[in-house]
C-alpha positions as CSV (number, residue, x, y, z in Angstrom):
1,M,30.9,-19.3,10.0
2,R,27.9,-20.6,8.4
3,V,25.0,-18.3,8.6
4,A,21.1,-19.1,8.3
5,F,19.6,-15.6,6.9
6,Y,16.0,-14.9,7.1
7,E,13.8,-12.0,6.1
8,P,10.2,-12.8,7.1
9,Q,7.4,-12.2,4.6
10,G,6.4,-8.5,4.3
11,A,9.7,-7.4,5.8
12,R,10.4,-5.1,2.9
13,I,7.0,-3.7,2.9
14,D,7.3,-0.2,4.2
15,T,4.6,2.9,4.5
16,S,7.3,5.0,2.8
17,T,8.0,4.5,-0.9
18,F,11.0,6.6,-1.0
19,P,13.9,4.5,-2.4
20,V,16.9,3.9,-0.5
21,H,19.8,1.7,0.0
22,D,19.5,1.0,3.7
23,P,22.2,-1.0,5.5
24,A,20.0,-4.2,6.1
25,S,20.0,-4.8,2.4
26,L,23.8,-4.9,2.4
27,V,24.5,-7.2,5.4
28,E,24.4,-10.4,3.3
29,S,27.0,-8.9,1.0
30,A,29.0,-7.6,3.9
31,L,29.1,-11.1,5.6
32,V,29.9,-13.0,2.4
33,A,32.9,-10.3,2.0
34,C,34.3,-11.5,5.2
35,G,34.3,-14.9,4.4
36,H,31.1,-16.2,6.0
37,D,28.7,-18.7,4.3
38,V,25.3,-17.3,4.1
39,A,22.4,-19.4,3.3
40,R,19.0,-17.5,2.7
41,I,15.9,-19.2,4.0
42,P,13.2,-19.1,1.5
43,I,10.0,-17.0,2.1
44,R,6.8,-18.9,1.6
45,S,4.6,-17.1,-0.7
46,P,1.0,-16.2,0.6
47,G,-0.5,-18.7,-1.9
48,E,1.7,-21.6,-1.0
49,T,-0.2,-22.7,2.1
50,A,-3.7,-21.9,3.3
51,R,-3.9,-19.6,6.3
52,G,-6.9,-20.2,8.4
53,T,-7.1,-19.5,12.2
54,V,-4.3,-18.8,14.3
55,D,-3.9,-22.2,15.4
56,E,-3.6,-23.5,11.8
57,S,-1.0,-20.7,11.2
58,D,0.9,-21.7,14.3
59,A,0.7,-25.3,12.9
60,V,2.2,-24.3,9.6
61,D,5.0,-22.4,11.3
62,S,5.8,-25.1,13.6
63,A,5.9,-27.6,10.6
64,E,8.0,-25.3,8.6
65,A,10.5,-24.7,11.4
66,A,10.6,-28.8,12.1
67,W,11.5,-29.2,8.4
68,L,14.1,-26.5,8.4
69,V,15.6,-28.0,11.4
70,D,15.7,-31.6,9.7
71,Y,17.2,-30.1,6.6
72,F,20.1,-28.5,8.4
73,R,20.8,-31.1,10.5
74,S,21.1,-33.5,7.5
75,A,23.4,-30.9,5.8
76,Q,27.2,-31.7,6.1
77,R,27.6,-28.4,7.9
78,P,24.8,-27.0,9.8
79,P,24.5,-23.3,10.5
80,D,26.5,-21.6,13.5
81,L,24.1,-18.9,14.0
82,W,20.6,-17.7,12.8
83,I,20.0,-14.1,11.5
84,S,16.3,-12.7,10.9
85,S,16.2,-9.4,9.4
86,R,13.9,-6.6,9.2
87,L,11.2,-7.9,11.6
88,S,8.5,-5.5,12.4
89,R,4.9,-5.9,13.8
90,H,3.9,-6.5,10.2
91,A,6.6,-8.7,9.6
92,A,6.9,-11.4,12.4
93,D,9.1,-14.1,12.6
94,P,7.4,-17.4,13.0
95,I,10.2,-19.9,12.5
96,G,13.5,-18.1,13.5
97,P,13.3,-18.6,17.5
98,A,12.1,-22.3,17.3
99,A,14.5,-23.3,14.7
100,S,17.5,-21.7,16.3
101,A,16.5,-23.3,19.6
102,A,16.2,-26.7,18.1
103,L,19.4,-26.3,16.4
104,G,21.3,-25.1,19.5
105,I,22.6,-22.0,17.7
106,P,22.4,-18.3,18.7
107,Y,19.3,-16.2,17.4
108,L,20.4,-12.8,16.2
109,L,18.3,-10.0,14.9
110,V,19.4,-7.4,12.4
111,Q,17.5,-3.9,12.2
112,P,14.2,-4.7,13.6
113,A,11.6,-2.0,13.7
114,I,11.7,-1.6,17.4
115,P,8.3,-0.4,18.8
116,A,7.9,2.4,21.3
117,A,7.8,1.2,25.0
118,G,4.3,2.4,25.6
119,D,2.8,0.0,22.6
120,A,2.7,-3.1,24.8
121,S,-1.2,-3.1,24.5
122,D,-1.0,-3.7,20.7
123,E,-0.8,-7.5,20.2
124,D,1.5,-7.0,17.0
125,A,3.9,-4.8,19.0
126,A,3.8,-7.2,22.1
127,R,4.7,-10.2,19.8
128,L,7.7,-8.3,18.3
129,R,8.9,-7.4,21.8
130,R,8.7,-10.9,23.0
131,T,10.9,-11.8,20.0
132,L,13.2,-9.2,20.7
133,A,13.5,-10.5,24.3
134,R,14.1,-14.1,23.0
135,A,17.0,-12.9,20.7
136,D,20.5,-13.9,21.9
137,A,21.7,-10.3,20.3
138,T,20.0,-7.5,18.3
139,I,22.0,-5.4,15.7
140,V,20.8,-1.8,15.1
141,F,22.4,1.1,12.9
142,S,21.4,4.2,14.8
143,S,21.6,5.9,18.1
144,A,17.8,6.4,18.0
145,Q,17.1,2.5,17.3
146,A,19.7,1.8,20.3
147,D,17.9,4.3,22.5
148,A,14.3,2.7,21.4
149,F,15.8,-0.9,22.5
150,R,17.0,0.5,25.9
151,Q,13.8,1.9,26.5
152,L,12.0,-1.3,25.6
153,L,14.1,-3.8,27.0
154,P,16.4,-2.1,29.6
155,E,17.3,-5.3,31.2
156,Q,18.8,-6.9,28.0
157,D,21.3,-3.7,27.2
158,E,24.3,-6.2,27.2
159,R,22.8,-8.1,24.1
160,L,22.5,-4.9,22.1
161,I,25.1,-4.2,19.4
162,V,25.4,-0.8,17.7
163,V,27.2,-0.8,14.3
164,P,27.4,2.3,12.3
165,P,25.1,2.5,9.1
166,F,26.9,1.9,5.8
167,I,26.7,2.2,2.2
168,D,28.6,0.8,-0.7
169,V,30.8,3.9,-1.8
170,G,31.9,2.4,-4.9
171,P,28.8,2.7,-7.3
172,V,28.5,6.2,-5.9
173,G,32.2,7.1,-6.9
174,A,31.5,5.5,-10.2
175,L,28.7,7.8,-10.9
176,V,30.5,10.6,-9.6
177,R,33.0,10.4,-12.4
178,R,30.0,10.8,-14.9
179,R,28.8,13.9,-13.0
180,A,29.3,16.2,-16.1
181,T,27.0,13.7,-18.3
182,F,24.3,13.6,-15.6
183,R,24.2,17.2,-14.8
184,T,23.8,18.2,-18.6
185,A,21.2,15.7,-19.2
186,L,19.2,17.0,-16.0
187,A,19.8,20.5,-17.2
188,L,18.1,19.8,-20.8
189,Q,15.4,17.9,-19.4
190,H,14.3,20.3,-16.6
191,R,15.6,23.6,-18.0
192,L,18.3,24.1,-15.1
193,R,21.0,26.8,-15.4
194,Q,24.4,25.3,-14.9
195,D,26.2,28.3,-14.0
196,V,24.9,28.3,-10.5
197,P,24.9,25.8,-7.5
198,W,22.2,23.1,-7.5
199,V,20.6,22.4,-4.3
200,I,19.0,18.7,-4.0
201,A,16.1,18.2,-1.7
202,A,15.1,14.6,-1.6
203,G,12.9,12.5,0.6
204,P,9.3,11.0,1.2
205,M,6.2,12.4,0.4
206,A,3.4,10.3,2.1
207,T,2.3,11.8,5.3
208,N,1.5,15.0,6.9
209,A,4.7,14.9,8.9
210,H,6.5,14.6,5.6
211,L,4.5,17.6,4.3
212,D,5.4,19.7,7.5
213,S,9.1,19.0,6.5
214,W,8.7,20.1,2.9
215,R,7.3,23.2,4.2
216,V,10.6,24.0,5.7
217,I,12.2,23.6,2.3
218,A,9.4,25.8,0.3
219,R,9.9,28.6,2.9
220,T,13.6,28.4,2.7
221,A,13.4,28.7,-1.2
222,A,11.0,31.6,-0.9
223,L,13.7,33.4,1.4
224,G,16.4,32.8,-1.0
225,T,15.0,34.0,-4.3
226,T,17.4,37.0,-4.2
227,L,20.3,34.5,-4.7
228,D,21.2,32.6,-8.0
229,W,20.7,29.0,-7.3
230,Q,18.6,25.9,-8.5
231,L,16.6,23.6,-6.3
232,I,15.7,20.2,-7.6
233,V,13.1,18.7,-5.4
234,A,13.2,14.8,-5.8
235,G,11.0,12.4,-4.1
236,V,7.9,9.9,-4.4
237,G,4.7,9.2,-2.4
238,P,1.0,9.8,-2.6
239,R,1.4,13.5,-1.4
240,R,3.7,14.7,-4.2
241,A,1.3,16.9,-5.7
242,E,0.7,18.5,-2.4
243,V,4.4,19.0,-2.0
244,E,4.7,20.9,-5.5
245,D,1.7,23.0,-4.3
246,L,3.8,24.3,-1.6
247,F,6.2,25.9,-3.7
248,R,3.7,27.9,-6.0
249,A,3.7,30.9,-3.8
250,S,7.4,31.4,-4.1
251,P,8.0,35.2,-5.7
252,R,10.6,33.5,-8.0
253,R,10.2,30.0,-9.0
254,L,13.8,28.2,-8.4
255,D,12.5,24.7,-8.1
256,R,12.4,21.8,-10.5
257,H,10.5,18.8,-9.5
258,V,11.6,15.2,-10.3
259,A,9.9,11.9,-9.5
260,L,12.0,9.0,-8.2
261,A,11.5,5.2,-9.3
262,T,14.6,3.7,-7.8
263,A,17.6,4.3,-5.5
264,E,19.7,4.5,-8.7
265,D,17.6,7.4,-9.9
266,L,18.3,9.2,-6.6
267,T,22.0,8.5,-6.7
268,A,22.1,10.1,-10.2
269,I,20.6,13.3,-9.1
270,L,22.7,13.4,-6.0
271,V,26.2,13.3,-8.1
272,S,24.7,16.2,-10.1
273,G,24.3,18.5,-7.0
274,D,26.3,20.9,-4.8
275,I,24.2,21.0,-1.6
276,F,21.9,18.3,-0.3
277,L,18.7,19.3,2.1
278,W,17.2,16.9,4.4
279,P,14.6,18.6,6.6
280,F,13.0,15.5,8.1
281,A,13.6,15.5,12.0
282,D,11.9,12.2,12.4
283,E,12.8,10.1,9.6
284,E,15.3,7.6,9.5
285,A,17.3,7.6,6.2
286,S,20.9,7.9,7.1
287,S,21.9,5.9,4.1
288,T,20.6,8.9,1.9
289,V,22.7,11.3,3.7
290,L,25.5,9.1,3.5
291,E,25.3,8.8,-0.4
292,A,25.0,12.4,-0.7
293,Q,28.2,13.1,1.2
294,A,30.0,10.3,-0.9
295,A,28.8,12.2,-3.8
296,G,30.6,15.3,-2.5
297,L,27.5,17.2,-1.4
298,A,27.6,19.8,1.6
299,I,24.8,18.7,3.9
300,V,22.0,20.8,5.7
301,A,20.0,18.8,8.0
302,P,18.2,19.1,11.5
303,R,20.4,18.3,14.6
304,N,19.1,14.9,15.8
305,S,20.4,11.7,17.0
306,G,20.2,10.3,13.3
307,M,22.1,13.3,11.7
308,L,24.7,13.5,14.5
309,D,25.5,9.7,13.7
310,V,26.3,10.5,10.1
311,V,27.1,14.2,9.3
312,A,30.4,15.8,10.7
313,D,28.8,19.1,11.7
314,G,30.9,22.0,10.5
315,R,33.0,19.8,8.5
316,T,30.6,18.1,6.0
317,G,27.5,19.8,6.7
318,M,25.5,22.3,8.9
319,L,22.8,20.9,11.2
320,T,20.2,23.2,12.4
321,K,17.4,23.5,14.8
322,P,14.7,21.0,14.2
323,D,11.6,22.4,12.4
324,N,12.9,25.9,12.6
325,V,12.7,27.7,9.1
326,P,15.1,30.7,9.9
327,S,17.9,28.3,11.2
328,F,17.5,26.2,8.1
329,A,17.4,28.9,5.7
330,N,20.5,30.6,7.5
331,A,22.3,27.5,6.9
332,V,21.4,27.2,3.1
333,T,22.1,30.9,2.5
334,F,25.6,30.7,4.0
335,L,26.6,27.7,1.8
336,L,25.2,29.5,-1.3
337,R,26.9,32.6,-0.4
338,Q,30.4,31.1,0.8
339,R,31.8,28.9,-1.9
340,D,35.0,28.3,-0.2
341,F,33.1,26.7,2.7
342,R,30.9,24.8,0.4
343,R,33.8,23.3,-1.7
344,T,35.7,22.4,1.6
345,F,32.6,20.4,2.9
346,A,32.3,18.7,-0.6
347,Q,35.9,17.7,-0.5
348,K,35.8,16.5,3.1
349,A,32.3,14.6,3.0
350,P,33.5,11.7,0.6
351,Q,36.6,11.1,2.9
352,W,34.5,11.2,6.0
353,V,32.0,8.6,4.5
354,G,34.8,6.5,3.1
355,A,36.6,6.3,6.3
356,N,33.7,5.5,8.5
357,F,30.6,4.2,6.7
358,D,31.9,2.2,3.6
359,I,30.7,-1.5,3.4
360,N,34.5,-2.5,3.4
361,V,35.1,-0.7,6.9
362,V,31.7,-1.8,8.6
363,A,31.6,-5.2,7.2
364,P,34.6,-6.4,9.5
365,Q,32.8,-4.8,12.4
366,L,29.7,-7.0,11.6
367,S,31.7,-10.2,11.3
368,D,33.2,-9.5,14.8
369,A,30.0,-8.9,16.2
370,L,28.7,-12.5,15.0
371,H,31.8,-13.8,16.4
372,R,31.1,-12.3,19.9
373,V,27.6,-13.4,19.8
374,G,28.6,-16.9,19.0
375,D,31.1,-16.8,21.9
376,A,28.7,-15.4,24.4
377,Y,26.1,-17.9,23.4
378,R,28.5,-20.9,23.9
379,S,29.8,-19.4,27.3
380,R,25.9,-19.5,28.4
381,Q,25.4,-23.3,27.6
382,P,25.8,-25.7,30.4
383,R,29.1,-27.8,30.1
384,T,28.8,-31.4,29.4
385,P,30.7,-33.8,31.8
386,A,33.5,-35.2,30.6
């Protein structure tokens, strides 16, 4: 299947600077691995075309869509399907609906930022809702996204496709084999004891909600000062200094703070640890928790739909009451004290991720979804008389 793949300008701009390998960034690779011919649509830079009034912008978008239609029609093999990825209220799709309609091919969305059902009065959200309604199918990677879609467009549930979130397990495994090297380097750089468990807490540091979640970690650290362990706090964001301040009141400082620049930096820290803490009840970062499990870390995280999607509670981690310090701290303390449980979780976690969330497992599911969308689209078209 030949696929036209489009990411609107601004699609990768996010309020969070926390580096993650999210599933949308791997969709192209997954489809190519399944034999699809993926043609990425180039994004017009802001300076390429003057943007004036709304009418002028619409005219430019219409002209671009028309040019793409002519280009694909003149190609030896035009696309069979159009994919637009990462749409949001800040990254609209000005050409996908028109171009796909003119070409007579299905219009598919991948991981759009689905607005809340009550945001209809917001013009940007309303525009995104109209785009979602026009799509022949929408692929999402979490239960939370699926629920948001159903609340926004309950009449189009049959056009919703839920695919497991996924990561590329291969690079994580390669770094796991160098665990001793990474662990020694971190120990020297941050004065960490290597004879005790390392607990990794990583996440965004940008909003008040993030600070509230980091308070759970800080209070957990304060409650666990009688045990021997090291806490590595890894993150990035404008509130990073405030996060560090949360730990200053601890009676015994077990924490070390590491700034993250890239997703690869985070993976290198994960493969050095023993337990991974994810305190964020409302933050979508399933790929980070998947990477931690692929690296062989036991997970402690709040019990919510996102974590239930990716953590095997009681087998690869422990899910706790959301925003509840005693519940979270009890889980961390249990894993620190019970080495056998910790090791069992660490052994099962990579197997769990490899069997259910690796790109090689999920890519065929994505490919099958594309074929189903194409078949459904063709079945809805009027038949041409013989």
